[in-house]
Backbone as CSV, one residue per row, in Angstrom:
resi,resn,N_x,N_y,N_z,CA_x,CA_y,CA_z,C_x,C_y,C_z
1,MET,-7.670,146.366,-79.683,-8.769,146.880,-78.881,-8.360,148.206,-78.258
2,THR,-9.073,149.249,-78.519,-8.789,150.552,-77.940,-10.072,151.102,-77.365
3,THR,-10.078,151.323,-76.047,-11.332,151.710,-75.409,-11.249,153.028,-74.662
4,GLY,-10.083,153.419,-74.136,-10.020,154.548,-73.221,-9.622,155.837,-73.880
5,ILE,-9.277,156.793,-73.015,-8.813,158.072,-73.504,-7.390,157.916,-73.988
6,ALA,-7.111,158.296,-75.201,-5.781,158.104,-75.765,-4.784,159.036,-75.101
7,PRO,-3.701,158.502,-74.486,-2.694,159.358,-73.866,-1.718,159.861,-74.918
8,ALA,-0.919,160.837,-74.535,0.152,161.256,-75.426,1.091,160.078,-75.619
9,ALA,1.491,159.818,-76.878,2.193,158.573,-77.184,3.574,158.524,-76.582
10,THR,4.173,159.636,-76.263,5.579,159.622,-75.846,5.788,160.099,-74.416
11,ASP,4.733,160.280,-73.621,4.969,160.812,-72.288,5.588,159.739,-71.388
12,THR,6.143,160.180,-70.253,6.898,159.281,-69.383,6.025,158.162,-68.843
13,ALA,4.791,158.488,-68.431,3.912,157.453,-67.879,3.668,156.353,-68.903
14,THR,3.508,156.747,-70.158,3.294,155.752,-71.205,4.527,154.872,-71.371
15,GLU,5.713,155.483,-71.297,6.945,154.691,-71.395,7.032,153.677,-70.260
16,VAL,6.652,154.084,-69.072,6.686,153.156,-67.935,5.678,152.029,-68.147
17,LEU,4.473,152.389,-68.588,3.459,151.362,-68.821,3.904,150.368,-69.889
18,ARG,4.579,150.859,-70.924,5.041,149.950,-71.985,5.991,148.885,-71.442
19,LEU,6.698,149.187,-70.362,7.588,148.194,-69.761,6.811,147.087,-69.036
20,LEU,5.581,147.410,-68.586,4.749,146.411,-67.910,3.982,145.538,-68.890
21,LEU,3.612,146.093,-70.025,2.660,145.432,-70.915,3.077,144.033,-71.389
22,PRO,4.366,143.750,-71.651,4.706,142.385,-72.085,4.390,141.314,-71.042
23,TYR,4.160,141.727,-69.803,3.945,140.763,-68.721,2.500,140.794,-68.223
24,HIS,1.603,141.374,-69.015,0.196,141.448,-68.610,-0.387,140.051,-68.520
25,ARG,-0.976,139.754,-67.369,-1.618,138.439,-67.163,-3.118,138.605,-67.350
26,THR,-3.649,137.950,-68.357,-5.073,138.077,-68.650,-5.583,136.797,-69.266
27,THR,-6.863,136.529,-69.085,-7.507,135.432,-69.791,-8.331,135.962,-70.949
28,GLY,-8.352,137.285,-71.110,-9.112,137.908,-72.190,-8.214,138.298,-73.343
29,PRO,-8.722,139.143,-74.242,-7.907,139.600,-75.373,-6.660,140.334,-74.884
30,VAL,-5.532,140.045,-75.522,-4.261,140.678,-75.149,-4.133,141.995,-75.900
31,SER,-3.796,143.066,-75.196,-3.564,144.358,-75.836,-2.248,144.943,-75.345
32,ARG,-1.393,145.331,-76.264,-0.135,146.004,-75.926,-0.244,147.512,-76.147
33,ASP,-1.468,147.987,-76.349,-1.697,149.419,-76.569,-1.933,150.097,-75.216
34,PRO,-1.051,151.013,-74.792,-1.246,151.680,-73.498,-2.624,152.329,-73.355
35,ALA,-3.217,152.758,-74.453,-4.522,153.409,-74.374,-5.609,152.458,-73.889
36,ASP,-5.358,151.147,-73.965,-6.336,150.174,-73.488,-6.219,149.909,-71.989
37,HIS,-5.296,150.615,-71.318,-5.078,150.426,-69.877,-5.132,151.797,-69.175
38,PRO,-6.254,152.518,-69.317,-6.299,153.897,-68.812,-6.159,154.005,-67.293
39,GLY,-6.683,153.007,-66.552,-6.585,153.077,-65.099,-5.140,152.980,-64.633
40,THR,-4.407,152.009,-65.169,-3.002,151.852,-64.786,-2.186,153.063,-65.232
41,LEU,-2.497,153.578,-66.417,-1.773,154.758,-66.910,-1.998,155.960,-65.984
42,ARG,-3.237,156.125,-65.534,-3.528,157.238,-64.622,-2.769,157.060,-63.308
43,GLN,-2.733,155.834,-62.793,-2.023,155.588,-61.534,-0.527,155.887,-61.682
44,ILE,0.060,155.499,-62.804,1.493,155.787,-63.031,1.705,157.292,-63.140
45,ARG,0.786,157.952,-63.851,0.943,159.395,-64.074,0.861,160.188,-62.774
46,ASP,0.138,159.669,-61.773,0.094,160.343,-60.468,1.505,160.524,-59.909
47,PHE,2.385,159.592,-60.218,3.771,159.674,-59.739,4.654,160.473,-60.694
48,THR,4.543,160.148,-61.979,5.477,160.773,-62.927,5.215,162.272,-63.062
49,ASP,3.959,162.703,-62.961,3.677,164.140,-63.035,4.293,164.891,-61.858
50,ALA,4.405,164.183,-60.703,4.987,164.816,-59.511,6.492,164.594,-59.422
51,GLY,7.031,163.769,-60.318,8.469,163.472,-60.258,8.848,162.557,-59.107
52,ASP,7.884,161.776,-58.610,8.142,160.886,-57.469,8.434,159.462,-57.943
53,PRO,9.169,158.685,-57.131,9.333,157.258,-57.457,7.967,156.579,-57.546
54,VAL,7.805,155.704,-58.528,6.544,154.987,-58.716,6.459,153.865,-57.682
55,VAL,5.348,153.792,-56.957,5.115,152.730,-55.975,4.052,151.790,-56.528
56,LEU,4.444,150.543,-56.733,3.517,149.519,-57.206,3.260,148.547,-56.058
57,THR,2.001,148.182,-55.835,1.681,147.228,-54.773,1.201,145.930,-55.401
58,LEU,1.640,144.806,-54.828,1.265,143.499,-55.366,0.807,142.590,-54.220
59,PRO,-0.519,142.481,-54.004,-0.991,141.466,-53.045,-0.650,140.080,-53.580
60,GLY,-0.042,139.257,-52.757,0.348,137.923,-53.204,1.407,137.353,-52.300
61,PHE,2.129,136.318,-52.770,3.143,135.641,-51.969,2.591,135.363,-50.569
62,PRO,1.437,134.679,-50.464,0.784,134.498,-49.157,1.410,133.402,-48.311
63,CYS,1.585,132.213,-48.911,2.088,131.015,-48.248,2.042,129.912,-49.294
64,LYS,2.645,128.792,-48.996,2.596,127.678,-49.928,1.252,126.945,-49.823
65,SER,0.836,126.359,-50.929,-0.345,125.498,-50.922,-0.155,124.397,-49.885
66,PRO,-1.233,124.029,-49.173,-1.106,122.934,-48.200,-1.103,121.551,-48.847
67,ASN,-1.225,121.478,-50.178,-1.279,120.178,-50.851,0.137,119.758,-51.295
68,PRO,0.718,118.708,-50.689,2.086,118.302,-51.044,2.205,117.767,-52.467
69,ALA,1.111,117.488,-53.146,1.194,117.056,-54.548,1.493,118.228,-55.470
70,LYS,1.383,119.452,-54.946,1.582,120.637,-55.780,2.907,121.335,-55.497
71,VAL,3.387,121.291,-54.250,4.548,122.098,-53.854,5.556,121.246,-53.093
72,LEU,6.720,121.845,-52.790,7.802,121.113,-52.141,7.820,121.280,-50.619
73,GLY,6.972,122.123,-50.081,6.976,122.348,-48.643,6.295,123.671,-48.338
74,HIS,6.486,124.183,-47.112,5.781,125.412,-46.747,6.677,126.660,-46.839
75,LEU,7.897,126.501,-47.323,8.795,127.656,-47.452,9.002,128.039,-48.920
76,PRO,9.317,129.292,-49.194,9.557,129.715,-50.586,10.743,128.971,-51.185
77,ASP,10.695,128.757,-52.497,11.756,128.023,-53.181,12.169,128.766,-54.450
78,GLU,12.674,128.027,-55.435,13.217,128.674,-56.634,12.148,129.475,-57.382
79,GLY,10.903,129.017,-57.352,9.842,129.770,-58.029,9.712,131.171,-57.469
80,GLU,9.723,131.272,-56.148,9.646,132.600,-55.527,10.922,133.399,-55.824
81,ARG,12.077,132.727,-55.746,13.339,133.463,-55.952,13.391,134.102,-57.338
82,LEU,13.046,133.327,-58.361,13.072,133.877,-59.714,11.981,134.943,-59.901
83,SER,10.836,134.749,-59.278,9.753,135.739,-59.406,10.153,137.068,-58.769
84,LEU,10.738,137.004,-57.580,11.184,138.234,-56.920,12.279,138.918,-57.732
85,ALA,13.192,138.121,-58.288,14.265,138.702,-59.105,13.675,139.386,-60.344
86,PHE,12.648,138.773,-60.932,11.994,139.396,-62.081,11.384,140.750,-61.697
87,LEU,10.686,140.797,-60.574,10.061,142.052,-60.154,11.114,143.123,-59.887
88,ASP,12.230,142.720,-59.287,13.299,143.686,-59.018,13.889,144.216,-60.334
89,ARG,14.101,143.317,-61.293,14.635,143.762,-62.599,13.653,144.692,-63.297
90,LEU,12.364,144.413,-63.159,11.355,145.266,-63.786,11.446,146.689,-63.223
91,CYS,11.612,146.796,-61.922,11.774,148.120,-61.311,13.056,148.788,-61.815
92,ALA,14.121,148.012,-61.932,15.391,148.582,-62.418,15.223,149.129,-63.837
93,ARG,14.472,148.414,-64.677,14.245,148.885,-66.051,13.408,150.162,-66.050
94,ILE,12.433,150.236,-65.152,11.656,151.476,-65.037,12.586,152.617,-64.651
95,GLY,13.535,152.334,-63.758,14.481,153.360,-63.336,15.369,153.853,-64.468
96,GLU,15.602,152.987,-65.466,16.402,153.413,-66.625,15.607,154.373,-67.515
97,ALA,14.268,154.234,-67.509,13.419,155.091,-68.343,12.933,156.328,-67.598
98,TYR,12.916,156.229,-66.263,12.354,157.307,-65.438,13.254,157.422,-64.207
99,GLU,14.039,158.469,-64.133,15.131,158.572,-63.156,14.695,158.371,-61.686
100,PRO,13.546,158.893,-61.238,13.166,158.628,-59.832,12.959,157.143,-59.534
101,GLY,12.742,156.342,-60.566,12.681,154.898,-60.377,11.348,154.383,-59.866
102,ALA,11.361,153.143,-59.391,10.132,152.481,-58.942,10.449,151.470,-57.857
103,ARG,9.451,151.196,-57.021,9.544,150.168,-55.994,8.274,149.335,-56.037
104,ILE,8.402,148.054,-55.746,7.232,147.180,-55.624,7.117,146.731,-54.175
105,VAL,5.929,146.919,-53.603,5.655,146.459,-52.243,4.921,145.122,-52.343
106,ILE,5.563,144.062,-51.867,4.941,142.744,-51.831,4.017,142.703,-50.611
107,CYS,2.719,142.692,-50.846,1.739,142.738,-49.753,1.264,141.307,-49.475
108,SER,2.035,140.584,-48.679,1.742,139.163,-48.428,0.414,139.029,-47.683
109,ASP,-0.511,138.302,-48.294,-1.873,138.273,-47.776,-2.257,136.940,-47.155
110,GLY,-1.283,136.123,-46.778,-1.609,134.813,-46.235,-2.398,134.861,-44.940
111,HIS,-2.021,135.748,-44.027,-2.689,135.778,-42.728,-4.155,136.199,-42.833
112,ILE,-4.495,136.987,-43.840,-5.860,137.507,-43.887,-6.868,136.381,-44.131
113,PHE,-6.441,135.291,-44.805,-7.376,134.180,-45.012,-6.755,132.814,-44.692
114,GLY,-5.714,132.803,-43.834,-5.057,131.543,-43.504,-5.996,130.497,-42.928
115,ASP,-6.938,130.929,-42.075,-7.861,129.958,-41.473,-8.835,129.393,-42.512
116,VAL,-9.143,130.167,-43.553,-10.086,129.702,-44.579,-9.415,128.722,-45.540
117,ILE,-8.129,128.925,-45.815,-7.431,128.027,-46.755,-6.699,126.902,-46.026
118,HIS,-6.861,126.871,-44.695,-6.344,125.774,-43.869,-4.813,125.709,-43.872
119,VAL,-4.194,126.864,-43.723,-2.743,126.933,-43.570,-2.454,127.558,-42.198
120,PRO,-1.655,126.887,-41.340,-1.376,127.421,-39.997,-0.655,128.772,-40.061
121,ASP,-0.976,129.634,-39.100,-0.310,130.941,-39.063,1.204,130.792,-38.908
122,ALA,1.644,129.757,-38.204,3.090,129.557,-38.029,3.766,129.314,-39.385
123,HIS,3.108,128.572,-40.280,3.679,128.350,-41.610,3.696,129.650,-42.416
124,ILE,2.656,130.465,-42.250,2.586,131.746,-42.977,3.684,132.687,-42.481
125,ASP,3.910,132.713,-41.169,5.008,133.527,-40.626,6.351,133.055,-41.168
126,ALA,6.551,131.736,-41.171,7.834,131.189,-41.640,8.048,131.511,-43.116
127,TYR,6.979,131.401,-43.898,7.074,131.729,-45.332,7.443,133.202,-45.517
128,GLY,6.751,134.082,-44.791,7.027,135.512,-44.918,8.434,135.880,-44.482
129,ASP,8.899,135.267,-43.389,10.262,135.546,-42.911,11.301,135.065,-43.926
130,ALA,11.056,133.881,-44.501,11.998,133.354,-45.492,11.984,134.203,-46.762
131,LEU,10.824,134.748,-47.091,10.738,135.621,-48.262,11.588,136.885,-48.052
132,ARG,11.504,137.462,-46.869,12.317,138.652,-46.560,13.805,138.307,-46.594
133,ALA,14.149,137.158,-46.038,15.561,136.743,-46.051,16.047,136.562,-47.491
134,MET,15.184,136.033,-48.350,15.543,135.830,-49.754,15.772,137.180,-50.437
135,ILE,14.916,138.157,-50.168,15.069,139.489,-50.754,16.395,140.114,-50.309
136,ASP,16.723,139.965,-49.020,17.978,140.517,-48.506,19.181,139.794,-49.111
137,ALA,19.114,138.460,-49.144,20.253,137.676,-49.627,20.535,137.942,-51.100
138,GLU,19.475,138.168,-51.874,19.635,138.391,-53.311,19.922,139.859,-53.642
139,GLY,19.864,140.729,-52.632,20.116,142.147,-52.863,19.065,142.795,-53.754
140,LEU,17.803,142.428,-53.534,16.720,142.953,-54.376,16.257,144.292,-53.781
141,ARG,16.971,145.331,-54.107,16.804,146.609,-53.414,15.580,147.397,-53.842
142,HIS,14.865,146.931,-54.877,13.664,147.637,-55.314,12.394,147.053,-54.697
143,LEU,12.519,146.066,-53.810,11.349,145.381,-53.253,11.203,145.684,-51.764
144,ASP,9.956,145.916,-51.343,9.608,146.038,-49.936,8.526,145.005,-49.627
145,THR,8.258,144.781,-48.335,7.208,143.839,-47.946,6.254,144.491,-46.949
146,PHE,5.045,143.948,-46.926,4.001,144.435,-46.012,3.068,143.258,-45.747
147,ASP,2.726,143.027,-44.469,1.744,141.974,-44.191,0.945,142.347,-42.949
148,LEU,0.086,141.433,-42.536,-0.856,141.741,-41.455,-0.153,142.051,-40.142
149,ARG,1.108,141.606,-40.008,1.840,141.879,-38.776,2.136,143.364,-38.605
150,ALA,1.958,144.148,-39.692,2.269,145.579,-39.627,1.111,146.418,-39.094
151,VAL,-0.046,145.804,-38.847,-1.214,146.584,-38.400,-1.764,146.017,-37.092
152,HIS,-2.501,146.865,-36.373,-3.188,146.487,-35.136,-2.235,145.945,-34.068
153,GLY,-1.046,146.504,-34.006,-0.127,146.269,-32.902,0.158,144.817,-32.613
154,ASP,0.035,144.458,-31.306,0.408,143.111,-30.870,-0.776,142.151,-30.826
155,ALA,-1.911,142.534,-31.388,-3.071,141.630,-31.384,-2.715,140.330,-32.108
156,ASP,-3.391,139.230,-31.721,-3.094,137.959,-32.384,-3.708,137.950,-33.792
157,HIS,-3.331,136.934,-34.562,-3.756,136.896,-35.964,-5.272,136.810,-36.099
158,ASP,-5.920,136.027,-35.236,-7.387,135.908,-35.331,-8.045,137.270,-35.122
159,THR,-7.547,138.012,-34.135,-8.123,139.336,-33.853,-7.887,140.281,-35.028
160,LYS,-6.679,140.263,-35.576,-6.378,141.142,-36.714,-7.254,140.799,-37.910
161,ARG,-7.427,139.490,-38.195,-8.294,139.091,-39.307,-9.703,139.628,-39.106
162,ARG,-10.207,139.504,-37.876,-11.567,139.952,-37.595,-11.692,141.469,-37.762
163,LEU,-10.726,142.204,-37.243,-10.802,143.667,-37.321,-10.753,144.154,-38.766
164,VAL,-9.863,143.573,-39.559,-9.750,144.002,-40.959,-11.002,143.608,-41.743
165,THR,-11.504,142.396,-41.484,-12.699,141.938,-42.197,-13.901,142.804,-41.847
166,GLU,-14.076,143.086,-40.554,-15.214,143.911,-40.135,-15.134,145.312,-40.739
167,ALA,-13.927,145.818,-40.875,-13.767,147.202,-41.337,-13.939,147.332,-42.851
168,TYR,-13.529,146.313,-43.613,-13.418,146.534,-45.061,-14.122,145.507,-45.946
169,ALA,-14.435,144.328,-45.452,-14.901,143.261,-46.359,-16.352,143.477,-46.794
170,PRO,-16.661,143.207,-48.061,-18.069,143.200,-48.483,-18.759,141.976,-47.886
171,SER,-20.085,142.010,-47.840,-20.802,140.854,-47.301,-20.798,139.723,-48.325
172,VAL,-20.938,138.499,-47.828,-21.003,137.344,-48.726,-22.241,137.452,-49.614
173,ASP,-23.341,137.961,-49.063,-24.553,138.118,-49.880,-24.303,139.073,-51.050
174,ASP,-23.590,140.161,-50.798,-23.278,141.102,-51.888,-22.395,140.428,-52.938
175,LEU,-21.444,139.617,-52.484,-20.566,138.930,-53.433,-21.337,137.913,-54.269
176,ARG,-22.255,137.194,-53.628,-23.065,136.230,-54.389,-23.840,136.953,-55.497
177,ALA,-24.402,138.104,-55.172,-25.147,138.864,-56.184,-24.215,139.328,-57.297
178,LEU,-23.003,139.727,-56.929,-22.045,140.209,-57.930,-21.588,139.070,-58.850
179,VAL,-21.404,137.893,-58.290,-20.993,136.738,-59.102,-22.058,136.436,-60.161
180,ARG,-23.322,136.674,-59.805,-24.400,136.397,-60.756,-24.490,137.425,-61.872
181,THR,-23.956,138.633,-61.629,-24.166,139.715,-62.605,-22.887,140.234,-63.250
182,ASP,-21.725,139.949,-62.661,-20.477,140.506,-63.171,-19.552,139.367,-63.604
183,GLU,-19.206,139.318,-64.882,-18.441,138.191,-65.406,-17.042,138.111,-64.793
184,GLU,-16.384,139.260,-64.554,-15.043,139.219,-63.974,-15.066,138.642,-62.564
185,THR,-16.065,139.038,-61.768,-16.180,138.477,-60.416,-16.495,136.986,-60.490
186,ALA,-17.337,136.601,-61.446,-17.661,135.181,-61.613,-16.413,134.390,-61.995
187,ARG,-15.560,134.965,-62.862,-14.338,134.274,-63.267,-13.395,134.116,-62.064
188,LEU,-13.296,135.181,-61.247,-12.465,135.098,-60.046,-13.003,134.038,-59.093
189,TYR,-14.312,134.010,-58.919,-14.944,133.022,-58.027,-14.641,131.600,-58.502
190,ARG,-14.733,131.363,-59.792,-14.438,130.023,-60.312,-12.956,129.682,-60.114
191,GLY,-12.072,130.671,-60.323,-10.647,130.426,-60.139,-10.298,130.114,-58.693
192,ILE,-10.848,130.876,-57.758,-10.576,130.634,-56.339,-11.150,129.288,-55.908
193,THR,-12.346,128.964,-56.388,-12.944,127.667,-56.052,-12.041,126.530,-56.526
194,ARG,-11.486,126.673,-57.725,-10.587,125.648,-58.254,-9.331,125.521,-57.393
195,PHE,-8.755,126.676,-56.997,-7.575,126.641,-56.128,-7.877,125.871,-54.841
196,LEU,-9.004,126.202,-54.204,-9.334,125.567,-52.930,-9.537,124.067,-53.109
197,PHE,-10.187,123.691,-54.197,-10.422,122.263,-54.467,-9.089,121.534,-54.656
198,GLU,-8.220,122.113,-55.477,-6.947,121.446,-55.770,-5.984,121.489,-54.583
199,ASP,-6.163,122.459,-53.691,-5.263,122.584,-52.535,-5.660,121.660,-51.392
200,THR,-6.816,121.023,-51.470,-7.285,120.166,-50.383,-6.768,118.748,-50.587
201,ALA,-5.972,118.275,-49.626,-5.335,116.966,-49.796,-5.998,115.883,-48.962
202,ASP,-6.733,116.246,-47.933,-7.208,115.218,-47.001,-8.651,115.462,-46.561
203,PHE,-9.524,115.815,-47.487,-10.931,116.048,-47.132,-11.601,114.703,-46.846
204,PRO,-12.330,114.578,-45.727,-12.876,113.269,-45.358,-14.159,112.892,-46.105
205,GLY,-14.834,113.842,-46.740,-16.120,113.556,-47.375,-16.003,113.226,-48.845
206,SER,-17.142,113.282,-49.531,-17.187,112.952,-50.954,-16.654,114.112,-51.800
207,ARG,-16.436,113.836,-53.078,-15.963,114.863,-54.000,-16.987,115.995,-54.124
208,SER,-18.273,115.633,-54.189,-19.309,116.672,-54.306,-19.388,117.499,-53.023
209,ALA,-19.185,116.861,-51.866,-19.188,117.615,-50.604,-18.008,118.582,-50.569
210,LEU,-16.856,118.138,-51.076,-15.691,119.030,-51.128,-15.959,120.213,-52.061
211,GLN,-16.612,119.951,-53.185,-16.923,121.056,-54.106,-17.831,122.070,-53.433
212,ARG,-18.830,121.600,-52.691,-19.710,122.537,-51.978,-18.930,123.330,-50.945
213,ASP,-18.053,122.661,-50.219,-17.234,123.334,-49.204,-16.353,124.406,-49.853
214,CYS,-15.749,124.084,-51.000,-14.856,125.042,-51.656,-15.628,126.228,-52.215
215,ARG,-16.816,125.966,-52.746,-17.616,127.090,-53.268,-17.982,128.046,-52.136
216,SER,-18.283,127.504,-50.974,-18.621,128.351,-49.826,-17.400,129.143,-49.352
217,ARG,-16.251,128.458,-49.253,-15.043,129.139,-48.780,-14.532,130.170,-49.782
218,ALA,-14.823,129.957,-51.073,-14.352,130.909,-52.094,-14.924,132.303,-51.849
219,TYR,-16.193,132.378,-51.444,-16.765,133.699,-51.154,-16.015,134.379,-50.013
220,GLU,-15.658,133.590,-48.995,-14.947,134.180,-47.849,-13.549,134.638,-48.259
221,VAL,-12.875,133.847,-49.110,-11.543,134.244,-49.581,-11.630,135.553,-50.373
222,ILE,-12.614,135.666,-51.258,-12.741,136.888,-52.057,-13.074,138.081,-51.158
223,ALA,-13.977,137.880,-50.196,-14.340,138.983,-49.292,-13.114,139.490,-48.537
224,ARG,-12.313,138.555,-48.036,-11.137,138.975,-47.262,-10.053,139.557,-48.172
225,SER,-9.949,139.030,-49.381,-8.984,139.606,-50.322,-9.337,141.057,-50.621
226,ARG,-10.626,141.312,-50.775,-11.035,142.704,-51.038,-10.817,143.574,-49.811
227,ALA,-11.022,143.010,-48.630,-10.722,143.768,-47.407,-9.227,144.098,-47.353
228,TRP,-8.403,143.121,-47.723,-6.961,143.346,-47.731,-6.595,144.443,-48.733
229,GLY,-7.255,144.443,-49.880,-7.005,145.479,-50.871,-7.365,146.866,-50.354
230,GLU,-8.459,146.954,-49.614,-8.854,148.250,-49.044,-7.855,148.705,-47.984
231,LEU,-7.361,147.761,-47.187,-6.354,148.113,-46.173,-5.072,148.610,-46.843
232,ILE,-4.673,147.941,-47.921,-3.474,148.374,-48.656,-3.688,149.786,-49.203
233,ALA,-4.881,150.042,-49.736,-5.175,151.365,-50.296,-5.080,152.442,-49.218
234,GLU,-5.452,152.088,-47.998,-5.376,153.054,-46.899,-3.912,153.330,-46.535
235,HIS,-3.088,152.290,-46.579,-1.669,152.460,-46.228,-0.866,153.084,-47.363
236,PHE,-1.312,152.834,-48.602,-0.601,153.359,-49.769,-1.604,154.100,-50.645
237,PRO,-1.990,155.325,-50.219,-3.057,156.045,-50.938,-2.712,156.328,-52.390
238,ARG,-1.427,156.437,-52.710,-1.014,156.513,-54.121,-0.304,155.221,-54.456
239,GLN,-0.805,154.495,-55.434,-0.202,153.214,-55.779,-0.596,152.837,-57.197
240,VAL,0.264,152.071,-57.834,-0.088,151.385,-59.076,-0.468,149.975,-58.664
241,ARG,-1.712,149.619,-58.899,-2.259,148.380,-58.359,-1.962,147.199,-59.288
242,LEU,-1.117,146.307,-58.815,-0.850,145.069,-59.543,-1.695,143.949,-58.943
243,SER,-1.905,142.912,-59.727,-2.644,141.752,-59.251,-1.965,140.494,-59.744
244,ILE,-1.964,139.463,-58.910,-1.426,138.173,-59.318,-2.452,137.397,-60.138
245,HIS,-3.696,137.835,-60.104,-4.756,137.162,-60.852,-4.893,137.779,-62.244
246,PRO,-5.359,136.996,-63.230,-5.592,137.567,-64.564,-6.579,138.728,-64.488
247,GLN,-6.289,139.788,-65.220,-7.167,140.964,-65.260,-7.359,141.370,-66.720
248,PRO,-8.568,141.787,-67.091,-8.762,142.235,-68.474,-8.097,143.585,-68.715
249,ALA,-7.775,143.857,-69.968,-7.265,145.188,-70.319,-8.282,146.229,-69.885
250,GLY,-7.798,147.297,-69.271,-8.691,148.355,-68.828,-9.154,148.216,-67.397
251,ALA,-8.827,147.094,-66.733,-9.210,146.918,-65.335,-8.435,147.895,-64.455
252,GLU,-8.978,148.163,-63.274,-8.307,149.067,-62.342,-6.993,148.469,-61.849
253,LYS,-6.931,147.133,-61.784,-5.692,146.445,-61.393,-5.050,145.829,-62.625
254,PHE,-3.708,145.819,-62.622,-2.959,145.276,-63.750,-2.462,143.884,-63.382
255,GLY,-3.014,142.850,-64.008,-2.554,141.486,-63.760,-1.144,141.307,-64.287
256,ILE,-0.259,140.756,-63.451,1.138,140.629,-63.875,1.585,139.169,-63.817
257,ARG,2.274,138.743,-64.866,2.776,137.380,-64.987,4.215,137.347,-64.487
258,LEU,4.491,136.467,-63.538,5.813,136.418,-62.922,6.769,135.499,-63.665
259,LEU,6.254,134.342,-64.117,7.069,133.359,-64.816,6.224,132.702,-65.891
260,GLU,6.879,132.019,-66.810,6.150,131.335,-67.866,5.342,130.168,-67.289
261,THR,4.127,130.027,-67.749,3.276,128.918,-67.344,2.168,128.750,-68.363
262,GLY,1.727,127.520,-68.536,0.629,127.276,-69.452,-0.717,127.570,-68.831
263,ASP,-0.739,127.856,-67.536,-1.973,128.117,-66.802,-1.938,129.567,-66.332
264,ALA,-2.896,130.375,-66.802,-2.898,131.804,-66.458,-3.042,132.039,-64.962
265,TRP,-3.516,131.015,-64.213,-3.723,131.187,-62.777,-2.551,130.651,-61.950
266,ALA,-1.579,130.006,-62.562,-0.502,129.375,-61.795,0.383,130.413,-61.118
267,THR,0.798,130.114,-59.897,1.692,130.993,-59.141,2.810,130.139,-58.538
268,PRO,3.910,130.767,-58.115,4.992,129.980,-57.483,4.553,129.286,-56.208
269,TRP,3.545,129.809,-55.536,3.149,129.217,-54.255,2.102,128.115,-54.422
270,HIS,1.642,127.872,-55.643,0.752,126.739,-55.898,1.430,125.657,-56.737
271,THR,2.715,125.823,-57.055,3.391,124.936,-57.986,4.859,124.772,-57.571
272,VAL,5.611,124.078,-58.420,7.083,124.041,-58.308,7.649,124.533,-59.632
273,LEU,8.915,124.866,-59.611,9.583,125.318,-60.827,10.256,124.130,-61.513
274,LEU,9.979,123.975,-62.800,10.617,122.936,-63.618,11.467,123.639,-64.658
275,LEU,12.792,123.391,-64.601,13.733,124.011,-65.536,14.095,122.990,-66.607
276,GLN,13.742,123.294,-67.849,14.054,122.415,-68.982,14.856,123.232,-69.995
277,GLY,16.180,122.976,-70.042,17.042,123.826,-70.856,17.040,125.224,-70.272
278,SER,16.742,126.202,-71.104,16.695,127.587,-70.623,15.275,128.026,-70.264
279,VAL,14.324,127.090,-70.339,12.924,127.434,-70.097,12.513,127.015,-68.690
280,ALA,12.012,127.978,-67.912,11.521,127.708,-66.571,9.999,127.784,-66.593
281,ARG,9.347,126.708,-66.110,7.888,126.685,-66.092,7.390,126.341,-64.697
282,LEU,6.180,126.795,-64.388,5.533,126.446,-63.127,4.568,125.303,-63.376
283,VAL,4.765,124.195,-62.652,3.904,123.023,-62.815,3.649,122.409,-61.443
284,ARG,2.686,121.507,-61.380,2.451,120.784,-60.135,3.654,119.893,-59.818
285,ARG,3.905,119.702,-58.532,5.042,118.881,-58.121,4.977,117.480,-58.730
286,GLU,3.789,116.864,-58.728,3.672,115.499,-59.237,4.016,115.434,-60.720
287,GLU,3.747,116.512,-61.474,4.129,116.547,-62.894,5.651,116.676,-63.028
288,ALA,6.257,117.554,-62.212,7.710,117.740,-62.274,8.451,116.464,-61.901
289,GLU,7.914,115.731,-60.944,8.572,114.499,-60.509,8.592,113.440,-61.610
290,ARG,7.625,113.505,-62.511,7.573,112.509,-63.590,8.643,112.755,-64.653
291,VAL,9.075,114.014,-64.804,9.982,114.337,-65.918,11.318,114.910,-65.471
292,GLY,11.483,115.198,-64.184,12.709,115.875,-63.768,13.302,115.287,-62.502
293,ARG,14.461,115.808,-62.135,15.115,115.399,-60.877,15.140,116.603,-59.943
294,LEU,15.034,116.292,-58.659,14.964,117.346,-57.644,16.333,117.978,-57.425
295,VAL,16.355,119.304,-57.319,17.580,120.059,-57.031,17.442,120.667,-55.638
296,MET,18.498,120.530,-54.834,18.514,121.131,-53.497,19.258,122.467,-53.570
297,ARG,18.850,123.409,-52.722,19.545,124.692,-52.639,19.578,125.105,-51.168
298,ASP,20.774,125.378,-50.654,20.932,125.752,-49.247,20.296,124.719,-48.317
299,GLY,20.406,123.444,-48.693,19.906,122.369,-47.854,18.412,122.131,-47.925
300,ARG,17.705,122.826,-48.828,16.254,122.659,-48.932,15.865,122.284,-50.361
301,PRO,14.750,121.522,-50.545,14.263,121.253,-51.899,13.974,122.571,-52.607
302,SER,14.471,122.715,-53.837,14.379,124.004,-54.517,13.525,123.948,-55.784
303,HIS,13.857,123.044,-56.707,13.151,122.984,-57.987,13.521,121.687,-58.688
304,PHE,13.023,121.506,-59.906,13.315,120.301,-60.683,14.004,120.694,-61.987
305,VAL,14.896,119.814,-62.422,15.523,119.975,-63.733,15.139,118.783,-64.593
306,GLY,14.605,119.061,-65.800,14.151,117.978,-66.670,14.947,117.889,-67.950
């Protein structure tokens, strides 16, 4: 599939993009042709033409799922450790092809919708702090972090969420209209609804009532995610936009796969890591428990070996 303006085949930006392409996360047709990713190529070229280090931003690593059937607790574990190490290695490889190198800013977005996904702010803070400690301990020098604590001074989390949402979020009515007319937005809406449904462990009502609740909350999650994206764009006016969600070739954001998984939507914070031989996969905790044994690391549950 070739849709965009064909770039020069050997320029530096194309070489950098070729390093990302094997890890493209998409539910659509897979393309390894840089010409099919004109938006990402343009974003990379903004840096390489100026001879500046490439800055990639990745909204994600928000907090652990609140459903204990899916994860080992509320702190990052082996899934996050291997994912962060992968991102750091990816930057190092870019540095081998392009001397100014690259950095990835992990834009942890848990606080922006913590109240909607029913995760306490204290757990989100603990997750973010442990993530930073993991980056320091592993010596991942190509990674930086950014979260809601970096904006609006000493205001509490509720106030910060409100200010960011008021400033940048689209209305729920606009999102409903977009879901009806835009297939990519509809796919995102279905994916978020599924996450919310599977993350709910103790809903007191019926299954159909939970589905209605999740469909309603999905619009709020998407609205706040887009507000978070606009805030990131304001803080990082030049950026290569990565996404943890599947993105089609040619999208403005480049969906990136962190680890092997049979589910294009799986992330380390919604699953556990199951190591079978040399293959590491992300699966639900209850699945890992059926086939593997729990491994502890630094006194905490880390992953499963099967």
